[in-house]
C-alpha positions, 0 to 999 in steps of 0.5 A: 505513480507509474503509468499503467499501475495503481497503488495496492490500497487506497487510503482517504485521509479526512482532517480539517488541518491541511498540514496534518492531512497532507503529512499523513498522505505523503507518509503513506504514499512513501510506503506504497499506498495510494492516498486522497485527502478531504478537509471535512465531511462533505469533501469526504463524501464527494471523494467516496462518490468519485471512488471507493476507499479501502480504508479511511483515516478520520479525524474526530474534531472537525468543523460542521459535522464532526468525525463521530457523526460521519463515522456513524453514517459511513460505518454500515458501508463496511469500509475500515475507519481509523479515527484520530483524535486529540481526546485521549480519555477512555470514554472518548475512545469507547465512543469512537469504537461504538459508532463504528470505528475499527481502531482509534489513535490519539494525537500526537502519534508516531507515523510508524504506529499509524502505518502499523495499525493501517496494515493490521486493519487491511489484513483483517479477513474480509478487507477488500484490496485493490490489486495492482493493474498490469499492462495487457499482454505482459511487459518486457525488461532487459530481454525478459518477458513477464505476464503479471496477470497469468504469472508467467515469466520467460528469460531472455532465451525464451525459457520459462522460469517458475516462481513461487507466489511470494517471488512473483509478488515481489517481482511484480512490485519491482516491475510495476515501479521501475527506477523507483527506490522501494523501502523494505516497508513498501515491499512488505505492503506491495508483495502480498505473498510476504505479508505474513512476515513483518520484519525487514530481514524477511524482505532481504531474504526474499530479494536474495532468493529472487535474485538467485533464481533470476541470475541462474537464467541470466547474469545481468543484474536487475535489482540494485541494493540501496544501502540503508534504504531498500531496493531499486529495479534497474532496467526500463520496463515496456508493455509487450 
């Protein structure tokens, strides 16, 4: 993760199987989430005492206190909980939801289904998000100046460039992660102004519009297309 920024959402993955929890955490990191892991109920509670999570992915079958018991205790706090279990009986799913889980996914599962369910939970009204932090006073790149908090952009000639909410969110996602290849899914997660559109073409169109607006002020290329993968912000970024 780049200095001076935090992930848009923080996910805590709780599973006693190290290979599963690390695989889930890595997959979610690749899609723009900040992740932490815990191997049991006690480790989960320690992690939550250190820092709150925006969502908890919780396995049912764990040694010691199981996931159902832990979910029952954590649910009143209001943090969305997505339960994972190898038990796929309808009764098991009902029990998981009744003890406070927001969603229930049976193992084995497709990682993209897990991702889709997490996104859906985080879009529910009332779900709290951690907003990406930006350096105080703004940043500069290739002669441009951007203040993310105040949503102000100046081109290399010092002229103000107006951006829509979606364009600003997309540019901020790039600027906070310079040089990093961002997939379309990652950009959909990071650019909150685009969250209503959940397909790849929406990002392609949005990037095209942002590029056009930027090149009208200065022709130097800022956003590189990585064919078949996504996009990368080319210039280096410095605090101003």
